[in-house]
NULUMKOL-367258 format. One record per residue (C-alpha): residue number from 0; residue in three letters; x, y, z. Coordinates in pm, whole numbers. Layout:
BEGIN
(NUM,'ala',(X,Y,Z)) ...
# end
This chain:
BEGIN
(0,'met',(3360,-2408,-804)) (1,'ala',(3399,-2394,-420)) (2,'asp',(3131,-2194,-219)) (3,'gln',(3394,-2052,-5)) (4,'ile',(3711,-1837,-113)) (5,'thr',(3975,-1676,108)) (6,'glu',(4181,-1393,-10)) (7,'thr',(4478,-1239,180)) (8,'val',(4604,-884,108)) (9,'thr',(4884,-683,285)) (10,'lys',(4880,-290,246)) (11,'gly',(5196,-104,326)) (12,'trp',(5220,171,592)) (13,'trp',(5263,461,353)) (14,'ser',(4950,347,148)) (15,'arg',(4746,323,454)) (16,'ile',(4836,674,572)) (17,'met',(4740,812,227)) (18,'asn',(4409,617,267)) (19,'ser',(4347,760,613)) (20,'ile',(4415,1112,490)) (21,'met',(4143,1061,230)) (22,'trp',(3914,961,499)) (23,'val',(3980,1274,677)) (24,'phe',(3797,1460,422)) (25,'ile',(3513,1201,409)) (26,'gly',(3485,1234,787)) (27,'phe',(3477,1608,784)) (28,'leu',(3179,1575,530)) (29,'met',(2998,1310,754)) (30,'phe',(3047,1542,1064)) (31,'ile',(2887,1839,876)) (32,'val',(2600,1625,739)) (33,'ser',(2527,1494,1083)) (34,'phe',(2430,1856,1214)) (35,'val',(2190,1873,899)) (36,'val',(2024,1547,971)) (37,'leu',(1970,1639,1339)) (38,'tyr',(1847,1965,1256)) (39,'tyr',(1610,1843,977)) (40,'asn',(1480,1572,1218)) (41,'glu',(1345,1821,1468)) (42,'trp',(1206,2027,1179)) (43,'arg',(979,1747,1080)) (44,'val',(613,1771,1129)) (45,'asp',(442,1520,1372)) (46,'leu',(143,1430,1172)) (47,'ser',(-30,1282,1479)) (48,'lys',(-57,1624,1625)) (49,'val',(-182,1764,1287)) (50,'ala',(-445,1482,1289)) (51,'lys',(-572,1570,1636)) (52,'thr',(-676,1910,1501)) (53,'ala',(-892,1747,1222)) (54,'ile',(-1270,1825,1247)) (55,'glu',(-1471,1491,1275)) (56,'val',(-1735,1441,1023)) (57,'asp',(-1978,1163,1100)) (58,'gly',(-2093,1082,757)) (59,'ser',(-2450,1077,843)) (60,'ser',(-2526,1397,641)) (61,'glu',(-2340,1626,395)) (62,'ala',(-2071,1839,562)) (63,'ser',(-2155,2197,643)) (64,'gln',(-1988,2503,502)) (65,'glu',(-1800,2548,826)) (66,'val',(-1554,2272,733)) (67,'asp',(-1484,2423,395)) (68,'lys',(-1100,2405,333)) (69,'gln',(-1043,2253,662)) (70,'leu',(-869,1924,769)) (71,'val',(-1149,1679,856)) (72,'ser',(-1155,1312,952)) (73,'met',(-1438,1055,880)) (74,'thr',(-1475,705,1008)) (75,'asn',(-1683,504,763)) (76,'thr',(-1667,237,488)) (77,'leu',(-1405,222,204)) (78,'lys',(-1568,64,-105)) (79,'ser',(-1556,38,-482)) (80,'asp',(-1779,-92,-740)) (81,'glu',(-1481,-216,-956)) (82,'lys',(-1328,-558,-950)) (83,'ile',(-951,-604,-1019)) (84,'gly',(-719,-885,-1088)) (85,'asp',(-365,-978,-1217)) (86,'thr',(-232,-1186,-1500)) (87,'tyr',(-245,-1483,-1252)) (88,'ile',(-525,-1387,-1019)) (89,'lys',(-885,-1361,-1120)) (90,'glu',(-1082,-1039,-1092)) (91,'trp',(-1247,-1008,-750)) (92,'asp',(-1338,-749,-482)) (93,'tyr',(-1002,-589,-398)) (94,'ile',(-919,-220,-316)) (95,'ser',(-556,-298,-419)) (96,'leu',(-363,-611,-522)) (97,'gln',(9,-638,-513)) (98,'arg',(209,-909,-687)) (99,'asn',(534,-996,-509)) (100,'val',(809,-1186,-697)) (101,'glu',(1117,-1378,-565)) (102,'met',(1385,-1566,-711)) (103,'tyr',(1594,-1846,-579)) (104,'ala',(1949,-1703,-620)) (105,'trp',(2310,-1707,-502)) (106,'lys',(2406,-1452,-244)) (107,'glu',(2767,-1348,-161)) (108,'asn',(2865,-1300,207)) (109,'lys',(3183,-1118,292)) (110,'lys',(3384,-1140,620)) (111,'ser',(3703,-969,680)) (112,'thr',(3961,-975,963)) (113,'ser',(4267,-750,993)) (114,'lys',(4607,-760,1160)) (115,'lys',(4842,-473,1219)) (116,'asn',(5204,-564,1165)) (117,'val',(5524,-423,1311)) (118,'gly',(5638,-144,1072)) (119,'gly',(5282,-13,1010)) (120,'ser',(5159,-266,730)) (121,'glu',(4820,-434,771)) (122,'thr',(4718,-785,656)) (123,'thr',(4359,-838,587)) (124,'thr',(4217,-1188,525)) (125,'thr',(3876,-1178,352)) (126,'thr',(3650,-1485,332)) (127,'tyr',(3376,-1498,67)) (128,'thr',(3095,-1750,108)) (129,'tyr',(2807,-1827,-129)) (130,'glu',(2475,-1944,-31)) (131,'lys',(2131,-1968,-206)) (132,'glu',(1815,-1785,-90)) (133,'trp',(1487,-1648,-198)) (134,'thr',(1516,-1280,-280)) (135,'ser',(1306,-1003,-441)) (136,'arg',(1642,-831,-544)) (137,'pro',(1886,-1103,-688)) (138,'asp',(2250,-978,-685)) (139,'asn',(2438,-931,-1005)) (140,'ser',(2673,-1227,-1000)) (141,'trp',(2927,-1054,-1225)) (142,'asn',(2989,-832,-917)) (143,'phe',(3090,-1149,-711)) (144,'lys',(3458,-1215,-621)) (145,'glu',(3410,-1562,-797)) (146,'pro',(3125,-1544,-1043)) (147,'ala',(3191,-1883,-1190)) (148,'gly',(2960,-2154,-1066)) (149,'his',(2749,-1883,-895)) (150,'glu',(2575,-1721,-1180)) (151,'asn',(2221,-1566,-1129)) (152,'pro',(2005,-1554,-1435)) (153,'gln',(1785,-1243,-1522)) (154,'met',(1467,-1226,-1318)) (155,'ser',(1193,-1337,-1561)) (156,'met',(895,-1172,-1384)) (157,'ser',(837,-832,-1226)) (158,'ile',(636,-707,-922)) (159,'asn',(314,-547,-1017)) (160,'ser',(75,-328,-811)) (161,'ile',(-276,-239,-912)) (162,'ser',(-557,-58,-728)) (163,'val',(-926,44,-821)) (164,'ser',(-942,380,-1018)) (165,'lys',(-1245,489,-811)) (166,'ala',(-1347,446,-448)) (167,'lys',(-1564,614,-202)) (168,'val',(-1574,678,167)) (169,'trp',(-1940,735,227)) (170,'met',(-2046,988,-46)) (171,'tyr',(-1693,1119,-116)) (172,'asp',(-1467,998,-407)) (173,'val',(-1113,908,-296)) (174,'asp',(-827,1008,-536)) (175,'met',(-647,673,-555)) (176,'asn',(-351,829,-714)) (177,'gln',(-287,1046,-414)) (178,'val',(-425,889,-112)) (179,'thr',(-192,658,124)) (180,'leu',(-383,321,179)) (181,'pro',(-381,116,479)) (182,'gln',(-172,-199,535)) (183,'asp',(-244,-487,304)) (184,'tyr',(-273,-855,395)) (185,'ser',(-133,-1171,250)) (186,'leu',(-373,-1333,-1)) (187,'ser',(-445,-1702,40)) (188,'leu',(-419,-1877,-298)) (189,'asn',(-643,-2156,-425)) (190,'asn',(-791,-2300,-751)) (191,'asn',(-1082,-2059,-718)) (192,'asn',(-885,-1727,-738)) (193,'val',(-569,-1858,-936)) (194,'ile',(-528,-1843,-1311)) (195,'ser',(-268,-2108,-1399)) (196,'thr',(-82,-1964,-1708)) (197,'gly',(206,-2141,-1871)) (198,'ser',(463,-2292,-1638)) (199,'leu',(347,-2075,-1324)) (200,'lys',(133,-2318,-1111)) (201,'leu',(-16,-2312,-773)) (202,'ala',(224,-2459,-521)) (203,'asn',(42,-2411,-194)) (204,'asp',(-184,-2159,-33)) (205,'lys',(81,-1895,-42)) (206,'tyr',(297,-1931,-353)) (207,'leu',(263,-1987,-718)) (208,'phe',(580,-2148,-859)) (209,'gln',(770,-2146,-1174)) (210,'gly',(1106,-2331,-1234)) (211,'ser',(1282,-2673,-1278)) (212,'gly',(1291,-2753,-908)) (213,'thr',(1004,-2759,-665)) (214,'ile',(879,-2509,-400)) (215,'asp',(1044,-2711,-132)) (216,'ser',(1350,-2797,-326)) (217,'pro',(1425,-2504,-551)) (218,'val',(1711,-2452,-792)) (219,'val',(1881,-2126,-885)) (220,'gly',(1653,-1932,-1115)) (221,'asp',(1328,-2076,-982)) (222,'ile',(1046,-1814,-924)) (223,'arg',(786,-1793,-647)) (224,'val',(494,-1540,-652)) (225,'ser',(279,-1435,-362)) (226,'tyr',(6,-1165,-330)) (227,'ser',(-109,-916,-84)) (228,'tyr',(-421,-740,-92)) (229,'ile',(-673,-476,67)) (230,'arg',(-1030,-623,77)) (231,'asn',(-1333,-445,-75)) (232,'pro',(-1511,-311,103)) (233,'leu',(-1330,-221,420)) (234,'asp',(-1600,-176,683)) (235,'thr',(-1432,51,917)) (236,'val',(-1165,307,795)) (237,'thr',(-1063,652,913)) (238,'ile',(-967,899,653)) (239,'phe',(-799,1240,685)) (240,'trp',(-842,1496,401)) (241,'lys',(-947,1849,322)) (242,'leu',(-1304,1938,204)) (243,'asp',(-1356,2202,-57)) (244,'lys',(-1636,2380,-220)) (245,'gly',(-1869,2376,85)) (246,'gly',(-1781,2014,174)) (247,'lys',(-1857,1871,-157)) (248,'lys',(-1507,1780,-278)) (249,'val',(-1205,1631,-115)) (250,'ser',(-835,1685,-171)) (251,'pro',(-501,1644,9)) (252,'tyr',(-455,1861,326)) (253,'tyr',(-111,2060,330)) (254,'gly',(-39,2202,665)) (255,'asp',(253,2368,834)) (256,'lys',(583,2310,642)) (257,'asn',(380,2180,351)) (258,'ala',(328,1853,546)) (259,'lys',(76,1642,345)) (260,'leu',(-206,1453,507)) (261,'tyr',(-439,1251,291)) (262,'arg',(-438,898,424)) (263,'ile',(-663,615,504)) (264,'phe',(-630,396,819)) (265,'glu',(-818,82,906)) (266,'trp',(-1025,111,1227)) (267,'thr',(-1088,425,1427)) (268,'arg',(-958,780,1453)) (269,'asp',(-782,713,1786)) (270,'thr',(-609,414,1638)) (271,'ala',(-501,615,1324)) (272,'ile',(-352,888,1547)) (273,'ser',(-189,650,1761)) (274,'thr',(-24,482,1448)) (275,'met',(104,811,1320)) (276,'lys',(260,893,1668)) (277,'thr',(436,560,1671)) (278,'glu',(554,614,1311)) (279,'his',(692,959,1405)) (280,'thr',(865,851,1720)) (281,'ile',(1036,550,1543)) (282,'met',(1159,778,1250)) (283,'thr',(1270,1055,1502)) (284,'trp',(1495,809,1700)) (285,'ala',(1607,645,1376)) (286,'leu',(1739,988,1243)) (287,'arg',(1879,1095,1576)) (288,'thr',(2083,763,1576)) (289,'leu',(2198,821,1220)) (290,'gly',(2285,1175,1295)) (291,'phe',(2498,1077,1600)) (292,'gly',(2648,790,1401)) (293,'leu',(2761,1016,1124)) (294,'met',(2907,1266,1379)) (295,'trp',(3095,992,1574)) (296,'phe',(3242,808,1277)) (297,'gly',(3319,1143,1113)) (298,'leu',(3511,1254,1417)) (299,'met',(3704,928,1456)) (300,'ser',(3799,959,1082)) (301,'leu',(3946,1300,1141)) (302,'phe',(4202,1136,1373)) (303,'gly',(4263,820,1173)) (304,'pro',(4616,929,1037)) (305,'ile',(4745,960,1394)) (306,'ser',(4641,598,1471)) (307,'val',(4790,465,1137)) (308,'phe',(5116,667,1195)) (309,'leu',(5129,496,1544)) (310,'asp',(5072,144,1400)) (311,'val',(5458,131,1344)) (312,'leu',(5425,-41,1677)) (313,'pro',(5065,-190,1658)) (314,'ile',(5013,-168,2046)) (315,'phe',(5042,214,2027)) (316,'gly',(4788,234,1738)) (317,'ser',(4535,21,1920)) (318,'ile',(4562,219,2237)) (319,'ser',(4527,536,2032)) (320,'arg',(4217,405,1854)) (321,'phe',(4057,323,2185)) (322,'trp',(4101,665,2336)) (323,'val',(3999,837,2004)) (324,'ala',(3676,637,2000)) (325,'ala',(3603,699,2361)) (326,'val',(3654,1072,2352)) (327,'thr',(3476,1122,2027)) (328,'phe',(3182,920,2158)) (329,'ile',(3157,1159,2455)) (330,'val',(3196,1464,2231)) (331,'ser',(2939,1333,1984)) (332,'val',(2702,1265,2266)) (333,'ile',(2723,1618,2394)) (334,'leu',(2722,1790,2053)) (335,'ser',(2420,1572,1932)) (336,'ala',(2228,1650,2256)) (337,'val',(2303,2033,2216)) (338,'thr',(2204,2017,1844)) (339,'ile',(1881,1848,1912)) (340,'ile',(1793,2087,2209)) (341,'val',(1872,2391,1997)) (342,'ser',(1683,2255,1696)) (343,'met',(1370,2194,1898)) (344,'ile',(1385,2543,2048)) (345,'ile',(1440,2698,1696)) (346,'his',(1143,2494,1560)) (347,'asn',(918,2580,1850)) (348,'val',(804,2939,1852)) (349,'ile',(684,2950,2214)) (350,'ala',(1009,2800,2325)) (351,'leu',(1214,3022,2108)) (352,'val',(1040,3334,2247)) (353,'val',(1093,3216,2609)) (354,'val',(1469,3140,2563)) (355,'val',(1522,3479,2372)) (356,'ser',(1334,3653,2658)) (357,'leu',(1528,3497,2929)) (358,'val',(1851,3581,2752)) (359,'ile',(1742,3948,2703)) (360,'ile',(1650,3966,3075)) (361,'trp',(1995,3811,3175)) (362,'ile',(2176,4072,2954)) (363,'ile',(1978,4355,3114)) (364,'val',(2028,4230,3475)) (365,'tyr',(2409,4175,3395)) (366,'leu',(2451,4535,3253)) (367,'lys',(2273,4673,3546)) (368,'asn',(2477,4500,3795)) (369,'lys',(2792,4612,3597)) (370,'arg',(2695,4972,3609)) (371,'lys',(2629,4958,3996)) (372,'lys',(2982,4810,4051)) (373,'gln',(3139,5075,3843)) (374,'lys',(2940,5343,4038)) (375,'asn',(3052,5202,4365)) (376,'thr',(3411,5199,4244)) 
# end
């Protein structure tokens, strides 16, 4: 079967109008959701600011009663007496071990081009191409446009994640089921740490391989396995948590808006706080972009039927789409900015008090001036 298929479909003008009306409702929903996304985004807690308030405990002696039920940070060593392994990896000094599985599989790519016709119909030409790649999530080939000759078998192996059941930072036990661990690293494979089982064999210093091909020339259905790990011990980590019972027990810290902070970072406190700040900034702008995009595409969808109606003469439809896109873009920028600013004020008590005070002062001054004018007249 060919690895490229082309399909051409023509949709009538009336059918396109009905479809665009359906998108009006979807667009309205997207428009409403955009405000929710933008509002929620400014509501989120910046954990780096929370982390800055943590009381530093140096780990040289047992914490005092003064830090009871307070957020604290400690920079020390993360270690465990346990050794862990996997079906194919010997037990060794790991805090955590992650098995990553990929299969060589078919992938369907889809590319469409559309042409508006006089009279309002639209002809869409779609080209489907098929290629093979390593992937941890193979597509179900029954959903392909042309499954014949592009069949993906069932994945014969699954990912697996394991961590030690008990670990300590200095004298304190870490709850491995609740704590967020630091970044893991790729594990170099060799005959000393690999358990060769069945058809899964060491291919190189990064992968174990199973299949009828080779790691360099695989065939569909072949499996490659890699591992990532956190070493044991980690000499320098910073952990944020809450100390209870006079500094003898640790637990997750829940702050404003129930934001949870129970996390281990590699390296120092300053590095940890900087990492959280970067993560928060990236997520903030990602959600702002998402909110703006929902608003813009939602607004454009509201005017979709107009452009489709004008497609009786395609030049008029194209002109209307350009102006709808341009105007709704400007409107979306303004509405997004206003929503973000208002949300920031609402979620900031000090800013909210200042704005409300200014509004009250303005109203009082306005009423006084109005009374003076009335007296003078």
